[in-house]
mmCIF file of the N, C-alpha and C atoms, coordinates in Angstrom:
data_MODEL
# 
_entry.id   MODEL 
# 
loop_
_atom_site.group_PDB 
_atom_site.id 
_atom_site.type_symbol 
_atom_site.label_atom_id 
_atom_site.label_alt_id 
_atom_site.label_comp_id 
_atom_site.label_asym_id 
_atom_site.label_entity_id 
_atom_site.label_seq_id 
_atom_site.pdbx_PDB_ins_code 
_atom_site.Cartn_x 
_atom_site.Cartn_y 
_atom_site.Cartn_z 
_atom_site.occupancy 
_atom_site.B_iso_or_equiv 
_atom_site.pdbx_formal_charge 
_atom_site.auth_seq_id 
_atom_site.auth_comp_id 
_atom_site.auth_asym_id 
_atom_site.auth_atom_id 
_atom_site.pdbx_PDB_model_num 
ATOM 1   N N  . MET A 1 1  ? -9.683  -4.663  -12.208 1.00 0.00 ? 1  MET A N  1 
ATOM 2   C CA . MET A 1 1  ? -9.900  -3.150  -11.038 1.00 0.00 ? 1  MET A CA 1 
ATOM 3   C C  . MET A 1 1  ? -9.484  -2.398  -12.197 1.00 0.00 ? 1  MET A C  1 
ATOM 4   N N  . PRO A 1 2  ? -9.452  -1.063  -12.006 1.00 0.00 ? 2  PRO A N  1 
ATOM 5   C CA . PRO A 1 2  ? -9.149  0.506   -12.816 1.00 0.00 ? 2  PRO A CA 1 
ATOM 6   C C  . PRO A 1 2  ? -7.800  0.646   -12.292 1.00 0.00 ? 2  PRO A C  1 
ATOM 7   N N  . ALA A 1 3  ? -7.891  0.478   -10.999 1.00 0.00 ? 3  ALA A N  1 
ATOM 8   C CA . ALA A 1 3  ? -6.489  0.773   -9.690  1.00 0.00 ? 3  ALA A CA 1 
ATOM 9   C C  . ALA A 1 3  ? -5.763  0.342   -10.604 1.00 0.00 ? 3  ALA A C  1 
ATOM 10  N N  . ALA A 1 4  ? -4.842  -0.890  -11.031 1.00 0.00 ? 4  ALA A N  1 
ATOM 11  C CA . ALA A 1 4  ? -4.230  -1.085  -11.282 1.00 0.00 ? 4  ALA A CA 1 
ATOM 12  C C  . ALA A 1 4  ? -3.316  -0.631  -12.946 1.00 0.00 ? 4  ALA A C  1 
ATOM 13  N N  . SER A 1 5  ? -4.480  -0.145  -13.196 1.00 0.00 ? 5  SER A N  1 
ATOM 14  C CA . SER A 1 5  ? -4.003  0.441   -14.670 1.00 0.00 ? 5  SER A CA 1 
ATOM 15  C C  . SER A 1 5  ? -4.073  2.254   -14.891 1.00 0.00 ? 5  SER A C  1 
ATOM 16  N N  . ALA A 1 6  ? -4.631  2.494   -13.698 1.00 0.00 ? 6  ALA A N  1 
ATOM 17  C CA . ALA A 1 6  ? -4.398  4.026   -13.737 1.00 0.00 ? 6  ALA A CA 1 
ATOM 18  C C  . ALA A 1 6  ? -3.279  4.692   -13.165 1.00 0.00 ? 6  ALA A C  1 
ATOM 19  N N  . PRO A 1 7  ? -3.034  5.998   -13.725 1.00 0.00 ? 7  PRO A N  1 
ATOM 20  C CA . PRO A 1 7  ? -1.618  5.645   -13.726 1.00 0.00 ? 7  PRO A CA 1 
ATOM 21  C C  . PRO A 1 7  ? -1.684  7.185   -11.955 1.00 0.00 ? 7  PRO A C  1 
ATOM 22  N N  . PHE A 1 8  ? -0.888  6.678   -11.559 1.00 0.00 ? 8  PHE A N  1 
ATOM 23  C CA . PHE A 1 8  ? -0.457  7.677   -10.150 1.00 0.00 ? 8  PHE A CA 1 
ATOM 24  C C  . PHE A 1 8  ? 0.871   7.676   -9.671  1.00 0.00 ? 8  PHE A C  1 
ATOM 25  N N  . GLN A 1 9  ? 1.354   8.416   -8.764  1.00 0.00 ? 9  GLN A N  1 
ATOM 26  C CA . GLN A 1 9  ? 2.510   8.296   -8.103  1.00 0.00 ? 9  GLN A CA 1 
ATOM 27  C C  . GLN A 1 9  ? 2.418   8.227   -6.605  1.00 0.00 ? 9  GLN A C  1 
ATOM 28  N N  . LEU A 1 10 ? 2.928   6.967   -6.368  1.00 0.00 ? 10 LEU A N  1 
ATOM 29  C CA . LEU A 1 10 ? 3.367   6.474   -4.856  1.00 0.00 ? 10 LEU A CA 1 
ATOM 30  C C  . LEU A 1 10 ? 4.843   7.071   -4.544  1.00 0.00 ? 10 LEU A C  1 
ATOM 31  N N  . THR A 1 11 ? 4.813   7.603   -2.912  1.00 0.00 ? 11 THR A N  1 
ATOM 32  C CA . THR A 1 11 ? 6.084   7.976   -2.642  1.00 0.00 ? 11 THR A CA 1 
ATOM 33  C C  . THR A 1 11 ? 6.827   6.775   -2.460  1.00 0.00 ? 11 THR A C  1 
ATOM 34  N N  . PRO A 1 12 ? 8.222   6.578   -2.064  1.00 0.00 ? 12 PRO A N  1 
ATOM 35  C CA . PRO A 1 12 ? 8.706   5.052   -2.184  1.00 0.00 ? 12 PRO A CA 1 
ATOM 36  C C  . PRO A 1 12 ? 8.365   4.837   -0.710  1.00 0.00 ? 12 PRO A C  1 
ATOM 37  N N  . THR A 1 13 ? 7.669   5.588   0.123   1.00 0.00 ? 13 THR A N  1 
ATOM 38  C CA . THR A 1 13 ? 7.278   4.917   1.471   1.00 0.00 ? 13 THR A CA 1 
ATOM 39  C C  . THR A 1 13 ? 6.221   4.355   1.637   1.00 0.00 ? 13 THR A C  1 
ATOM 40  N N  . GLN A 1 14 ? 5.353   4.672   0.335   1.00 0.00 ? 14 GLN A N  1 
ATOM 41  C CA . GLN A 1 14 ? 3.968   3.946   -0.090  1.00 0.00 ? 14 GLN A CA 1 
ATOM 42  C C  . GLN A 1 14 ? 4.080   2.863   -0.520  1.00 0.00 ? 14 GLN A C  1 
ATOM 43  N N  . ILE A 1 15 ? 5.243   2.773   -1.142  1.00 0.00 ? 15 ILE A N  1 
ATOM 44  C CA . ILE A 1 15 ? 5.574   1.911   -1.914  1.00 0.00 ? 15 ILE A CA 1 
ATOM 45  C C  . ILE A 1 15 ? 5.716   -0.077  -0.612  1.00 0.00 ? 15 ILE A C  1 
ATOM 46  N N  . LYS A 1 16 ? 6.955   0.398   -0.046  1.00 0.00 ? 16 LYS A N  1 
ATOM 47  C CA . LYS A 1 16 ? 7.200   -0.275  0.852   1.00 0.00 ? 16 LYS A CA 1 
ATOM 48  C C  . LYS A 1 16 ? 6.100   -0.752  2.107   1.00 0.00 ? 16 LYS A C  1 
ATOM 49  N N  . VAL A 1 17 ? 4.767   0.023   2.258   1.00 0.00 ? 17 VAL A N  1 
ATOM 50  C CA . VAL A 1 17 ? 3.981   0.050   3.291   1.00 0.00 ? 17 VAL A CA 1 
ATOM 51  C C  . VAL A 1 17 ? 2.866   -0.855  2.124   1.00 0.00 ? 17 VAL A C  1 
ATOM 52  N N  . MET A 1 18 ? 2.778   -0.577  1.215   1.00 0.00 ? 18 MET A N  1 
ATOM 53  C CA . MET A 1 18 ? 1.825   -1.451  -0.007  1.00 0.00 ? 18 MET A CA 1 
ATOM 54  C C  . MET A 1 18 ? 2.209   -2.874  -0.056  1.00 0.00 ? 18 MET A C  1 
ATOM 55  N N  . ARG A 1 19 ? 3.836   -2.924  -0.118  1.00 0.00 ? 19 ARG A N  1 
ATOM 56  C CA . ARG A 1 19 ? 4.602   -4.507  0.052   1.00 0.00 ? 19 ARG A CA 1 
ATOM 57  C C  . ARG A 1 19 ? 4.473   -4.860  1.202   1.00 0.00 ? 19 ARG A C  1 
ATOM 58  N N  . GLY A 1 20 ? 4.643   -4.524  2.367   1.00 0.00 ? 20 GLY A N  1 
ATOM 59  C CA . GLY A 1 20 ? 4.020   -5.199  3.127   1.00 0.00 ? 20 GLY A CA 1 
ATOM 60  C C  . GLY A 1 20 ? 2.616   -5.360  3.373   1.00 0.00 ? 20 GLY A C  1 
ATOM 61  N N  . VAL A 1 21 ? 1.625   -4.442  3.175   1.00 0.00 ? 21 VAL A N  1 
ATOM 62  C CA . VAL A 1 21 ? 0.164   -5.015  3.269   1.00 0.00 ? 21 VAL A CA 1 
ATOM 63  C C  . VAL A 1 21 ? 0.472   -6.224  2.411   1.00 0.00 ? 21 VAL A C  1 
ATOM 64  N N  . ARG A 1 22 ? 0.483   -5.844  1.323   1.00 0.00 ? 22 ARG A N  1 
ATOM 65  C CA . ARG A 1 22 ? 0.564   -6.946  0.285   1.00 0.00 ? 22 ARG A CA 1 
ATOM 66  C C  . ARG A 1 22 ? 1.281   -8.406  0.789   1.00 0.00 ? 22 ARG A C  1 
ATOM 67  N N  . SER A 1 23 ? 2.159   -7.995  1.072   1.00 0.00 ? 23 SER A N  1 
ATOM 68  C CA . SER A 1 23 ? 2.533   -9.990  2.139   1.00 0.00 ? 23 SER A CA 1 
ATOM 69  C C  . SER A 1 23 ? 2.188   -10.155 3.553   1.00 0.00 ? 23 SER A C  1 
ATOM 70  N N  . GLY A 1 24 ? 1.077   -9.372  4.068   1.00 0.00 ? 24 GLY A N  1 
ATOM 71  C CA . GLY A 1 24 ? -0.008  -10.201 5.233   1.00 0.00 ? 24 GLY A CA 1 
ATOM 72  C C  . GLY A 1 24 ? 0.532   -9.355  6.669   1.00 0.00 ? 24 GLY A C  1 
ATOM 73  N N  . GLN A 1 25 ? 1.416   -8.048  6.350   1.00 0.00 ? 25 GLN A N  1 
ATOM 74  C CA . GLN A 1 25 ? 2.007   -7.884  7.748   1.00 0.00 ? 25 GLN A CA 1 
ATOM 75  C C  . GLN A 1 25 ? 1.251   -6.616  8.320   1.00 0.00 ? 25 GLN A C  1 
ATOM 76  N N  . LEU A 1 26 ? 0.751   -6.783  9.692   1.00 0.00 ? 26 LEU A N  1 
ATOM 77  C CA . LEU A 1 26 ? 0.033   -5.840  10.255  1.00 0.00 ? 26 LEU A CA 1 
ATOM 78  C C  . LEU A 1 26 ? 0.775   -4.403  10.261  1.00 0.00 ? 26 LEU A C  1 
ATOM 79  N N  . ASN A 1 27 ? -0.109  -3.350  10.536  1.00 0.00 ? 27 ASN A N  1 
ATOM 80  C CA . ASN A 1 27 ? 0.959   -2.044  10.427  1.00 0.00 ? 27 ASN A CA 1 
ATOM 81  C C  . ASN A 1 27 ? 1.661   -2.021  11.890  1.00 0.00 ? 27 ASN A C  1 
ATOM 82  N N  . LYS A 1 28 ? 1.213   -2.433  12.664  1.00 0.00 ? 28 LYS A N  1 
ATOM 83  C CA . LYS A 1 28 ? 2.454   -2.526  13.373  1.00 0.00 ? 28 LYS A CA 1 
ATOM 84  C C  . LYS A 1 28 ? 4.049   -3.655  13.108  1.00 0.00 ? 28 LYS A C  1 
ATOM 85  N N  . GLN A 1 29 ? 3.471   -4.199  12.392  1.00 0.00 ? 29 GLN A N  1 
ATOM 86  C CA . GLN A 1 29 ? 5.205   -5.086  11.905  1.00 0.00 ? 29 GLN A CA 1 
ATOM 87  C C  . GLN A 1 29 ? 6.278   -3.999  10.597  1.00 0.00 ? 29 GLN A C  1 
ATOM 88  N N  . ILE A 1 30 ? 4.970   -3.644  10.148  1.00 0.00 ? 30 ILE A N  1 
ATOM 89  C CA . ILE A 1 30 ? 5.206   -2.444  8.729   1.00 0.00 ? 30 ILE A CA 1 
ATOM 90  C C  . ILE A 1 30 ? 6.109   -1.365  9.684   1.00 0.00 ? 30 ILE A C  1 
ATOM 91  N N  . ALA A 1 31 ? 5.256   -1.190  10.687  1.00 0.00 ? 31 ALA A N  1 
ATOM 92  C CA . ALA A 1 31 ? 6.363   0.275   11.306  1.00 0.00 ? 31 ALA A CA 1 
ATOM 93  C C  . ALA A 1 31 ? 7.401   -0.212  11.567  1.00 0.00 ? 31 ALA A C  1 
ATOM 94  N N  . PHE A 1 32 ? 7.437   -1.176  12.404  1.00 0.00 ? 32 PHE A N  1 
ATOM 95  C CA . PHE A 1 32 ? 9.200   -1.474  13.191  1.00 0.00 ? 32 PHE A CA 1 
ATOM 96  C C  . PHE A 1 32 ? 9.845   -2.206  11.867  1.00 0.00 ? 32 PHE A C  1 
ATOM 97  N N  . GLU A 1 33 ? 9.340   -2.639  10.720  1.00 0.00 ? 33 GLU A N  1 
ATOM 98  C CA . GLU A 1 33 ? 10.583  -2.666  9.971   1.00 0.00 ? 33 GLU A CA 1 
ATOM 99  C C  . GLU A 1 33 ? 10.644  -1.754  8.910   1.00 0.00 ? 33 GLU A C  1 
ATOM 100 N N  . LEU A 1 34 ? 10.150  -0.634  9.002   1.00 0.00 ? 34 LEU A N  1 
ATOM 101 C CA . LEU A 1 34 ? 10.662  0.755   8.415   1.00 0.00 ? 34 LEU A CA 1 
ATOM 102 C C  . LEU A 1 34 ? 11.008  1.948   9.317   1.00 0.00 ? 34 LEU A C  1 
ATOM 103 N N  . GLY A 1 35 ? 10.887  1.275   10.700  1.00 0.00 ? 35 GLY A N  1 
ATOM 104 C CA . GLY A 1 35 ? 11.628  2.295   11.577  1.00 0.00 ? 35 GLY A CA 1 
ATOM 105 C C  . GLY A 1 35 ? 10.841  3.863   11.180  1.00 0.00 ? 35 GLY A C  1 
ATOM 106 N N  . ILE A 1 36 ? 9.316   3.438   11.945  1.00 0.00 ? 36 ILE A N  1 
ATOM 107 C CA . ILE A 1 36 ? 8.281   4.626   11.194  1.00 0.00 ? 36 ILE A CA 1 
ATOM 108 C C  . ILE A 1 36 ? 7.183   4.698   12.549  1.00 0.00 ? 36 ILE A C  1 
ATOM 109 N N  . ALA A 1 37 ? 6.383   5.337   13.186  1.00 0.00 ? 37 ALA A N  1 
ATOM 110 C CA . ALA A 1 37 ? 5.617   4.680   13.926  1.00 0.00 ? 37 ALA A CA 1 
ATOM 111 C C  . ALA A 1 37 ? 4.001   4.599   13.569  1.00 0.00 ? 37 ALA A C  1 
ATOM 112 N N  . GLU A 1 38 ? 3.698   3.620   13.966  1.00 0.00 ? 38 GLU A N  1 
ATOM 113 C CA . GLU A 1 38 ? 2.373   2.891   13.243  1.00 0.00 ? 38 GLU A CA 1 
ATOM 114 C C  . GLU A 1 38 ? 1.476   3.817   12.838  1.00 0.00 ? 38 GLU A C  1 
ATOM 115 N N  . ALA A 1 39 ? 1.037   5.193   13.594  1.00 0.00 ? 39 ALA A N  1 
ATOM 116 C CA . ALA A 1 39 ? 0.495   6.150   13.178  1.00 0.00 ? 39 ALA A CA 1 
ATOM 117 C C  . ALA A 1 39 ? 0.581   6.644   11.715  1.00 0.00 ? 39 ALA A C  1 
ATOM 118 N N  . THR A 1 40 ? 1.831   6.663   11.272  1.00 0.00 ? 40 THR A N  1 
ATOM 119 C CA . THR A 1 40 ? 2.771   7.148   10.242  1.00 0.00 ? 40 THR A CA 1 
ATOM 120 C C  . THR A 1 40 ? 1.978   5.842   8.880   1.00 0.00 ? 40 THR A C  1 
ATOM 121 N N  . VAL A 1 41 ? 2.316   4.572   9.449   1.00 0.00 ? 41 VAL A N  1 
ATOM 122 C CA . VAL A 1 41 ? 1.809   3.353   8.876   1.00 0.00 ? 41 VAL A CA 1 
ATOM 123 C C  . VAL A 1 41 ? -0.012  4.099   8.074   1.00 0.00 ? 41 VAL A C  1 
ATOM 124 N N  . LYS A 1 42 ? -0.556  4.411   9.132   1.00 0.00 ? 42 LYS A N  1 
ATOM 125 C CA . LYS A 1 42 ? -1.543  4.175   8.886   1.00 0.00 ? 42 LYS A CA 1 
ATOM 126 C C  . LYS A 1 42 ? -2.477  5.846   8.095   1.00 0.00 ? 42 LYS A C  1 
ATOM 127 N N  . ALA A 1 43 ? -1.773  6.713   8.135   1.00 0.00 ? 43 ALA A N  1 
ATOM 128 C CA . ALA A 1 43 ? -1.877  7.708   7.472   1.00 0.00 ? 43 ALA A CA 1 
ATOM 129 C C  . ALA A 1 43 ? -1.134  7.355   6.106   1.00 0.00 ? 43 ALA A C  1 
ATOM 130 N N  . HIS A 1 44 ? -0.081  6.426   5.689   1.00 0.00 ? 44 HIS A N  1 
ATOM 131 C CA . HIS A 1 44 ? 0.779   5.928   4.628   1.00 0.00 ? 44 HIS A CA 1 
ATOM 132 C C  . HIS A 1 44 ? -0.635  5.044   4.153   1.00 0.00 ? 44 HIS A C  1 
ATOM 133 N N  . MET A 1 45 ? -1.110  4.391   4.969   1.00 0.00 ? 45 MET A N  1 
ATOM 134 C CA . MET A 1 45 ? -2.659  3.596   4.064   1.00 0.00 ? 45 MET A CA 1 
ATOM 135 C C  . MET A 1 45 ? -3.726  4.429   3.747   1.00 0.00 ? 45 MET A C  1 
ATOM 136 N N  . THR A 1 46 ? -4.359  5.212   4.385   1.00 0.00 ? 46 THR A N  1 
ATOM 137 C CA . THR A 1 46 ? -5.431  6.264   3.819   1.00 0.00 ? 46 THR A CA 1 
ATOM 138 C C  . THR A 1 46 ? -4.389  7.175   2.785   1.00 0.00 ? 46 THR A C  1 
ATOM 139 N N  . ALA A 1 47 ? -3.548  7.436   2.514   1.00 0.00 ? 47 ALA A N  1 
ATOM 140 C CA . ALA A 1 47 ? -3.238  7.587   1.249   1.00 0.00 ? 47 ALA A CA 1 
ATOM 141 C C  . ALA A 1 47 ? -3.089  6.802   0.301   1.00 0.00 ? 47 ALA A C  1 
ATOM 142 N N  . LEU A 1 48 ? -2.479  5.735   0.567   1.00 0.00 ? 48 LEU A N  1 
ATOM 143 C CA . LEU A 1 48 ? -2.686  4.695   -0.554  1.00 0.00 ? 48 LEU A CA 1 
ATOM 144 C C  . LEU A 1 48 ? -4.286  4.623   -1.316  1.00 0.00 ? 48 LEU A C  1 
ATOM 145 N N  . MET A 1 49 ? -5.293  4.412   0.094   1.00 0.00 ? 49 MET A N  1 
ATOM 146 C CA . MET A 1 49 ? -6.568  3.577   -0.620  1.00 0.00 ? 49 MET A CA 1 
ATOM 147 C C  . MET A 1 49 ? -6.763  5.015   -1.131  1.00 0.00 ? 49 MET A C  1 
ATOM 148 N N  . ARG A 1 50 ? -6.698  6.205   -1.282  1.00 0.00 ? 50 ARG A N  1 
ATOM 149 C CA . ARG A 1 50 ? -7.027  7.524   -1.392  1.00 0.00 ? 50 ARG A CA 1 
ATOM 150 C C  . ARG A 1 50 ? -6.474  7.079   -3.510  1.00 0.00 ? 50 ARG A C  1 
ATOM 151 N N  . LYS A 1 51 ? -4.830  6.553   -3.413  1.00 0.00 ? 51 LYS A N  1 
ATOM 152 C CA . LYS A 1 51 ? -4.412  7.270   -4.775  1.00 0.00 ? 51 LYS A CA 1 
ATOM 153 C C  . LYS A 1 51 ? -5.063  6.061   -5.478  1.00 0.00 ? 51 LYS A C  1 
ATOM 154 N N  . LEU A 1 52 ? -5.782  4.525   -4.744  1.00 0.00 ? 52 LEU A N  1 
ATOM 155 C CA . LEU A 1 52 ? -5.753  3.395   -5.357  1.00 0.00 ? 52 LEU A CA 1 
ATOM 156 C C  . LEU A 1 52 ? -7.127  3.996   -5.583  1.00 0.00 ? 52 LEU A C  1 
ATOM 157 N N  . ASN A 1 53 ? -8.121  4.338   -5.143  1.00 0.00 ? 53 ASN A N  1 
ATOM 158 C CA . ASN A 1 53 ? -9.819  4.261   -5.244  1.00 0.00 ? 53 ASN A CA 1 
ATOM 159 C C  . ASN A 1 53 ? -10.021 2.834   -4.750  1.00 0.00 ? 53 ASN A C  1 
ATOM 160 N N  . VAL A 1 54 ? -9.352  2.752   -3.856  1.00 0.00 ? 54 VAL A N  1 
ATOM 161 C CA . VAL A 1 54 ? -10.382 1.940   -3.020  1.00 0.00 ? 54 VAL A CA 1 
ATOM 162 C C  . VAL A 1 54 ? -10.480 1.862   -1.254  1.00 0.00 ? 54 VAL A C  1 
ATOM 163 N N  . ARG A 1 55 ? -11.286 0.635   -0.586  1.00 0.00 ? 55 ARG A N  1 
ATOM 164 C CA . ARG A 1 55 ? -12.146 1.417   0.321   1.00 0.00 ? 55 ARG A CA 1 
ATOM 165 C C  . ARG A 1 55 ? -11.111 0.668   1.787   1.00 0.00 ? 55 ARG A C  1 
ATOM 166 N N  . ASN A 1 56 ? -10.498 -0.796  1.370   1.00 0.00 ? 56 ASN A N  1 
ATOM 167 C CA . ASN A 1 56 ? -10.263 -0.890  2.808   1.00 0.00 ? 56 ASN A CA 1 
ATOM 168 C C  . ASN A 1 56 ? -8.407  -1.552  2.108   1.00 0.00 ? 56 ASN A C  1 
ATOM 169 N N  . ARG A 1 57 ? -8.053  -1.973  3.042   1.00 0.00 ? 57 ARG A N  1 
ATOM 170 C CA . ARG A 1 57 ? -6.736  -2.824  3.350   1.00 0.00 ? 57 ARG A CA 1 
ATOM 171 C C  . ARG A 1 57 ? -6.793  -3.903  2.272   1.00 0.00 ? 57 ARG A C  1 
ATOM 172 N N  . THR A 1 58 ? -8.269  -4.887  1.826   1.00 0.00 ? 58 THR A N  1 
ATOM 173 C CA . THR A 1 58 ? -7.800  -5.877  1.041   1.00 0.00 ? 58 THR A CA 1 
ATOM 174 C C  . THR A 1 58 ? -7.629  -5.874  0.115   1.00 0.00 ? 58 THR A C  1 
ATOM 175 N N  . GLN A 1 59 ? -8.246  -4.901  -0.452  1.00 0.00 ? 59 GLN A N  1 
ATOM 176 C CA . GLN A 1 59 ? -8.321  -3.616  -1.989  1.00 0.00 ? 59 GLN A CA 1 
ATOM 177 C C  . GLN A 1 59 ? -6.694  -3.234  -2.121  1.00 0.00 ? 59 GLN A C  1 
ATOM 178 N N  . VAL A 1 60 ? -6.382  -2.940  -0.808  1.00 0.00 ? 60 VAL A N  1 
ATOM 179 C CA . VAL A 1 60 ? -4.874  -1.997  -1.207  1.00 0.00 ? 60 VAL A CA 1 
ATOM 180 C C  . VAL A 1 60 ? -4.019  -3.369  -1.434  1.00 0.00 ? 60 VAL A C  1 
ATOM 181 N N  . ALA A 1 61 ? -4.161  -4.739  -0.735  1.00 0.00 ? 61 ALA A N  1 
ATOM 182 C CA . ALA A 1 61 ? -3.486  -5.724  -1.416  1.00 0.00 ? 61 ALA A CA 1 
ATOM 183 C C  . ALA A 1 61 ? -3.557  -6.515  -2.635  1.00 0.00 ? 61 ALA A C  1 
ATOM 184 N N  . ILE A 1 62 ? -4.580  -6.355  -3.226  1.00 0.00 ? 62 ILE A N  1 
ATOM 185 C CA . ILE A 1 62 ? -5.419  -6.964  -4.472  1.00 0.00 ? 62 ILE A CA 1 
ATOM 186 C C  . ILE A 1 62 ? -4.961  -6.204  -5.731  1.00 0.00 ? 62 ILE A C  1 
ATOM 187 N N  . ALA A 1 63 ? -5.107  -4.781  -5.004  1.00 0.00 ? 63 ALA A N  1 
ATOM 188 C CA . ALA A 1 63 ? -4.204  -4.032  -6.188  1.00 0.00 ? 63 ALA A CA 1 
ATOM 189 C C  . ALA A 1 63 ? -2.768  -3.677  -5.980  1.00 0.00 ? 63 ALA A C  1 
ATOM 190 N N  . ALA A 1 64 ? -1.950  -3.807  -4.700  1.00 0.00 ? 64 ALA A N  1 
ATOM 191 C CA . ALA A 1 64 ? -0.643  -4.585  -4.747  1.00 0.00 ? 64 ALA A CA 1 
ATOM 192 C C  . ALA A 1 64 ? -0.360  -5.441  -5.948  1.00 0.00 ? 64 ALA A C  1 
ATOM 193 N N  . GLN A 1 65 ? -0.572  -6.427  -5.457  1.00 0.00 ? 65 GLN A N  1 
ATOM 194 C CA . GLN A 1 65 ? -0.438  -7.551  -6.172  1.00 0.00 ? 65 GLN A CA 1 
ATOM 195 C C  . GLN A 1 65 ? -0.953  -7.023  -7.911  1.00 0.00 ? 65 GLN A C  1 
ATOM 196 N N  . GLU A 1 66 ? -2.188  -6.651  -8.521  1.00 0.00 ? 66 GLU A N  1 
ATOM 197 C CA . GLU A 1 66 ? -2.004  -6.849  -9.555  1.00 0.00 ? 66 GLU A CA 1 
ATOM 198 C C  . GLU A 1 66 ? -0.563  -5.217  -10.454 1.00 0.00 ? 66 GLU A C  1 
ATOM 199 N N  . ILE A 1 67 ? -0.169  -4.418  -9.368  1.00 0.00 ? 67 ILE A N  1 
ATOM 200 C CA . ILE A 1 67 ? 0.767   -3.771  -9.945  1.00 0.00 ? 67 ILE A CA 1 
ATOM 201 C C  . ILE A 1 67 ? 1.834   -4.163  -9.643  1.00 0.00 ? 67 ILE A C  1 
ATOM 202 N N  . ALA A 1 68 ? 2.098   -5.125  -9.162  1.00 0.00 ? 68 ALA A N  1 
ATOM 203 C CA . ALA A 1 68 ? 3.013   -5.717  -9.712  1.00 0.00 ? 68 ALA A CA 1 
ATOM 204 C C  . ALA A 1 68 ? 3.539   -6.901  -10.209 1.00 0.00 ? 68 ALA A C  1 
ATOM 205 N N  . LEU A 1 69 ? 2.248   -7.460  -10.791 1.00 0.00 ? 69 LEU A N  1 
ATOM 206 C CA . LEU A 1 69 ? 1.871   -8.475  -11.822 1.00 0.00 ? 69 LEU A CA 1 
ATOM 207 C C  . LEU A 1 69 ? 2.199   -7.652  -13.530 1.00 0.00 ? 69 LEU A C  1 
ATOM 208 N N  . SER A 1 70 ? 2.066   -6.315  -13.066 1.00 0.00 ? 70 SER A N  1 
ATOM 209 C CA . SER A 1 70 ? 1.808   -5.406  -14.558 1.00 0.00 ? 70 SER A CA 1 
ATOM 210 C C  . SER A 1 70 ? 3.858   -4.958  -14.840 1.00 0.00 ? 70 SER A C  1 
ATOM 211 N N  . GLY A 1 71 ? 4.511   -5.297  -13.658 1.00 0.00 ? 71 GLY A N  1 
ATOM 212 C CA . GLY A 1 71 ? 5.631   -5.138  -13.897 1.00 0.00 ? 71 GLY A CA 1 
ATOM 213 C C  . GLY A 1 71 ? 5.943   -3.858  -13.353 1.00 0.00 ? 71 GLY A C  1 
ATOM 214 N N  . PHE A 1 72 ? 5.643   -3.048  -12.187 1.00 0.00 ? 72 PHE A N  1 
ATOM 215 C CA . PHE A 1 72 ? 6.093   -2.000  -11.364 1.00 0.00 ? 72 PHE A CA 1 
ATOM 216 C C  . PHE A 1 72 ? 7.090   -2.105  -10.517 1.00 0.00 ? 72 PHE A C  1 
# 
């Protein structure tokens, strides 16, 4: 998947959201853990999908796994 090798800039919160998605958490759980609103998590998910050039949550999780394996 080209997303893992593409250069992109993620904010610290986007990285935390991506880790939550990768571990199978729901938006509500991620929001609680990070102390932010669920709507904010959804906004970060939208930004992540755009930056990673993917279309859904599952693809974000797959890209997160590939990024983690590449040493990000």
